[in-house]
C-alpha positions as CSV (number, residue, x, y, z in Angstrom):
1,M,63.7,26.0,77.7
2,G,66.2,24.0,75.7
3,D,63.6,23.4,73.0
4,V,63.2,27.2,72.7
5,I,67.0,27.7,72.5
6,S,67.3,25.2,69.7
7,A,64.3,26.8,67.9
8,V,65.8,30.3,67.8
9,S,68.0,29.5,64.8
10,A,65.2,27.9,63.0
11,A,62.9,30.9,63.2
12,G,64.5,32.9,60.5
13,K,61.8,31.6,58.2
14,I,58.3,32.3,59.4
15,V,56.4,29.0,59.7
16,D,52.8,28.1,60.1
17,V,52.8,28.9,63.8
18,A,49.1,28.2,64.2
19,E,49.4,24.6,63.0
20,K,46.2,25.2,60.9
21,G,44.4,26.6,63.9
22,S,44.8,23.5,66.1
23,G,46.4,23.2,69.5
24,V,47.0,25.7,72.2
25,L,49.4,27.9,70.1
26,G,46.9,27.8,67.2
27,R,44.1,29.1,69.5
28,I,46.4,31.8,70.8
29,A,47.2,32.9,67.2
30,D,43.5,32.9,66.4
31,Y,42.8,35.0,69.5
32,W,45.2,37.6,68.2
33,G,43.6,37.6,64.8
34,L,46.7,36.4,63.1
35,G,45.0,33.7,61.0
36,R,45.8,30.1,60.5
37,A,49.0,30.6,58.5
38,L,51.5,33.4,59.2
39,D,53.6,34.0,56.1
40,R,55.6,37.1,55.4
41,R,54.0,39.3,52.7
42,S,55.3,42.2,50.7
43,R,54.7,45.3,52.7
44,A,54.5,47.4,49.5
45,K,51.9,45.2,48.0
46,D,49.9,45.2,51.2
47,V,50.0,49.0,51.3
48,D,48.8,49.2,47.7
49,A,46.0,46.8,48.5
50,A,45.0,48.8,51.6
51,V,45.0,52.1,49.6
52,K,42.8,50.5,46.9
53,L,40.4,49.1,49.6
54,Y,40.3,52.6,51.1
55,E,39.5,54.2,47.7
56,S,36.8,51.6,47.1
57,L,35.2,52.6,50.4
58,Y,35.7,56.3,50.3
59,G,36.3,57.2,46.7
60,T,39.4,58.0,44.6
61,D,39.4,61.6,45.7
62,A,40.8,60.7,49.1
63,P,43.3,63.4,50.3
64,D,46.9,62.5,50.2
65,K,47.1,63.2,53.9
66,L,44.7,60.3,54.5
67,K,46.7,58.0,52.3
68,D,49.9,59.0,54.1
69,L,48.2,58.3,57.4
70,L,47.1,54.9,56.2
71,Y,50.6,54.1,55.0
72,T,52.2,55.3,58.3
73,K,49.7,53.3,60.3
74,Y,50.3,50.2,58.2
75,I,54.1,50.4,58.6
76,T,53.9,50.8,62.3
77,E,51.5,48.0,62.8
78,S,53.3,45.8,60.3
79,R,56.6,46.1,62.3
80,K,54.8,45.1,65.5
81,L,53.2,42.2,63.7
82,D,56.6,41.0,62.4
83,N,58.0,41.0,66.0
84,L,55.0,39.0,67.3
85,V,55.2,36.5,64.4
86,E,59.0,36.1,65.0
87,V,58.3,35.2,68.7
88,L,55.5,32.8,67.8
89,S,57.6,31.1,65.2
90,I,60.3,30.3,67.8
91,V,57.7,28.9,70.2
92,S,56.0,26.9,67.4
93,E,59.4,25.3,66.5
94,A,60.1,24.5,70.1
95,R,56.7,23.0,70.7
96,R,56.6,20.9,67.5
97,G,54.8,17.7,68.3
98,K,53.3,19.1,71.5
99,N,50.4,21.0,69.9
100,N,47.7,20.0,72.4
101,A,49.9,20.0,75.5
102,G,49.6,22.8,78.0
103,T,47.0,25.5,78.9
104,M,45.9,28.6,77.0
105,P,46.5,31.7,79.2
106,Q,43.8,34.0,80.2
107,Q,42.7,36.7,77.7
108,D,44.0,39.7,79.8
109,W,47.3,37.9,80.1
110,L,47.4,37.3,76.3
111,D,46.6,41.0,75.7
112,A,49.6,42.0,77.9
113,F,51.9,39.5,76.1
114,E,50.9,40.7,72.7
115,D,51.5,44.3,73.6
116,G,55.0,43.4,75.0
117,A,56.2,40.9,72.4
118,S,55.1,43.1,69.5
119,H,57.6,45.7,70.6
120,A,60.5,43.2,70.8
121,Y,62.9,44.4,68.2
122,E,66.1,42.8,69.5
123,D,66.9,39.0,69.2
124,E,67.8,38.7,72.8
125,I,64.4,40.1,73.9
126,R,62.4,38.1,71.4
127,T,64.1,34.9,72.7
128,L,63.0,35.8,76.2
129,W,59.4,36.4,75.1
130,A,59.4,33.1,73.3
131,R,60.7,31.2,76.3
132,L,58.2,33.0,78.5
133,L,55.2,32.0,76.4
134,D,56.4,28.4,76.1
135,E,56.8,28.2,79.9
136,E,53.4,29.8,80.6
137,I,51.6,27.4,78.2
138,T,53.4,24.5,80.0
139,S,52.9,25.8,83.5
140,A,50.0,28.2,83.8
141,G,50.5,31.1,86.2
142,S,54.3,31.2,86.0
143,F,54.5,34.8,85.0
144,S,52.4,37.8,86.2
145,K,51.3,40.7,84.0
146,R,53.6,42.9,86.1
147,T,56.5,40.7,85.0
148,L,55.4,41.1,81.4
149,A,55.4,44.9,81.8
150,T,58.9,44.7,83.2
151,L,60.2,42.6,80.3
152,K,58.6,45.0,77.8
153,G,60.7,47.8,79.3
154,M,64.0,45.8,79.0
155,N,66.5,46.2,76.3
156,G,69.0,43.8,74.7
157,M,71.8,44.8,77.0
158,E,69.7,44.2,80.1
159,A,68.7,40.8,78.7
160,R,72.3,39.8,78.3
161,K,73.2,41.0,81.8
162,L,70.3,39.0,83.2
163,R,71.6,35.9,81.4
164,I,75.1,36.5,82.8
165,L,73.8,37.1,86.3
166,C,71.8,33.8,86.2
167,S,74.9,31.9,85.1
168,W,76.5,33.1,88.4
169,S,73.5,32.0,90.5
170,V,72.9,29.0,92.6
171,E,69.5,27.8,93.9
172,I,68.7,27.7,97.6
173,Q,65.5,26.4,99.2
174,D,63.4,28.7,101.3
175,Q,61.2,27.7,104.2
176,T,58.4,26.6,101.9
177,G,60.7,24.3,99.9
178,R,60.7,26.6,96.9
179,W,64.0,26.9,95.0
180,I,65.2,30.5,94.9
181,P,68.1,31.7,92.7
182,V,70.8,33.5,94.6
183,P,73.6,35.4,92.7
184,L,77.2,35.1,93.8
185,L,78.7,38.6,93.7
186,Q,82.4,39.2,93.7
187,S,83.8,39.7,97.2
188,P,85.0,43.3,97.8
189,L,88.3,41.8,99.0
190,E,88.8,40.0,95.7
191,C,90.3,41.5,92.6
192,G,89.9,40.5,89.0
193,A,86.6,40.1,87.2
194,G,84.9,36.8,88.0
195,A,87.6,35.7,90.5
196,N,85.2,35.1,93.3
197,G,81.8,35.9,91.7
198,I,80.4,38.5,89.3
199,P,81.3,42.2,90.0
200,L,78.4,44.3,91.1
201,S,79.4,46.9,88.5
202,E,78.7,44.4,85.7
203,I,75.0,44.0,86.6
204,S,74.1,47.2,88.5
205,M,71.7,48.2,85.7
206,L,69.5,45.2,86.6
207,E,68.6,47.1,89.9
208,D,67.2,50.0,87.8
209,A,65.2,47.5,85.8
210,G,63.6,46.1,89.0
211,L,65.1,42.7,88.7
212,T,67.6,42.7,91.6
213,T,68.0,44.4,95.0
214,Q,70.6,44.9,97.8
215,M,67.8,45.1,100.4
216,P,68.1,42.3,103.0
217,G,65.4,39.7,103.3
218,H,64.8,39.0,99.6
219,A,66.9,35.8,99.6
220,P,66.8,32.9,102.1
221,D,69.8,32.4,104.4
222,V,71.6,29.1,104.1
223,Y,72.1,27.2,107.4
224,V,74.3,24.1,107.6
225,Q,74.0,22.2,110.8
226,P,77.2,20.9,112.6
227,D,78.6,17.7,111.2
228,S,76.0,17.8,108.4
229,A,75.3,18.9,104.8
230,C,72.8,21.1,103.0
231,T,71.5,20.6,99.5
232,I,71.6,23.3,96.9
233,R,71.2,23.2,93.2
234,I,73.7,24.4,90.5
235,N,72.6,24.2,86.9
236,T,69.5,22.1,87.9
237,R,71.8,19.5,89.6
238,P,71.6,18.9,93.4
239,T,74.9,19.2,95.2
240,S,75.8,19.7,98.9
241,L,77.4,22.2,101.2
242,H,79.3,20.6,104.0
243,N,79.9,21.5,107.6
244,E,82.5,19.4,109.4
245,S,82.7,21.7,112.4
246,D,80.9,21.6,115.7
247,H,79.2,25.0,115.1
248,L,76.3,26.1,113.0
249,L,77.4,27.7,109.8
250,V,75.4,30.2,107.8
251,Y,75.5,32.1,104.5
252,R,73.5,35.3,104.3
253,P,73.2,36.7,100.7
254,T,73.9,40.4,100.3
255,Y,72.3,40.6,96.8
256,A,69.1,39.0,95.6
257,F,66.6,38.8,92.7
258,T,63.3,40.6,93.3
259,S,60.0,38.6,92.9
260,I,59.9,39.7,89.2
261,G,63.6,38.9,88.8
262,I,62.9,35.4,90.2
263,Q,60.2,34.9,87.5
264,L,62.4,36.1,84.7
265,S,65.3,34.0,85.9
266,K,63.3,31.0,84.8
267,L,64.0,32.1,81.2
268,C,67.8,31.7,81.7
269,I,70.2,28.9,82.6
270,L,71.1,29.1,86.3
271,G,74.6,28.2,87.5
272,D,76.4,27.5,84.2
273,A,79.3,29.9,84.7
274,D,82.7,28.4,83.9
275,T,83.9,28.3,87.5
276,D,83.4,26.3,90.7
277,L,80.3,27.9,92.2
278,L,80.1,25.3,94.9
279,S,83.6,26.1,96.2
280,I,82.8,29.8,96.2
281,L,79.7,29.4,98.2
282,Q,81.3,26.9,100.6
283,S,84.1,29.4,101.3
284,R,81.5,32.0,102.3
285,L,79.9,29.9,105.1
286,A,80.6,31.5,108.4
287,L,79.8,31.0,112.1
288,L,76.4,32.2,113.1
289,E,76.7,35.4,115.0
290,Q,74.7,35.3,118.3
């Protein structure tokens, strides 16, 4: 993901994202019919060329309405193409030197990605689409088509809120050994934004987007045995919760990512908030109620 982040600033100029048709990204670009080199062209010249081609096929007496329709269709499709090319350019820059690494996604998945990324008009959203494709190529099956549909419906504000929520999240292992991000919300007893977690009011819109839930059972409980420790992860680094008592301690999250939210959290940095997340979580360990 770091490669994608560093590539965002380099994507202002459209590059040959297809690497002359070679590698996984080149095959993806070819599948979408984008050609081997994706360079920006003058829309005005392209429209004129399209009108001339239309006239050569249907004659110079084509009604103005048809010409207007052709122009409108071109502008609409051109905007979507620009968005898709921007996303691919970021991925291309991030994967430079790794042309043949990874796996090409299935066609139905690529169709869903093209539909979503071509509607990404905000930089925050384009960056998420780029990270998503890069991760999917690297680790096939990371993102479902349902997740793509959710991302397509997100706006830039929701993308920023997701990034902030992820920064306030630690990773906890579930019973299968999978690491699950768990947000640390501000305690109702605390005052001051960020004093003891992120306020629910700051990220409530993510529930409407289908990324988070207050329903119990979506996040694993944390159990710390007496006189023992439990490993969690903060910003990818393992660290430990400690229990120096003679009783079993537990932390039960009251707020969680949905399954789609968990997938999209892979596109953000987890646990990089400028605060001591370990101490916050340690303070929330409590005796297990019988």
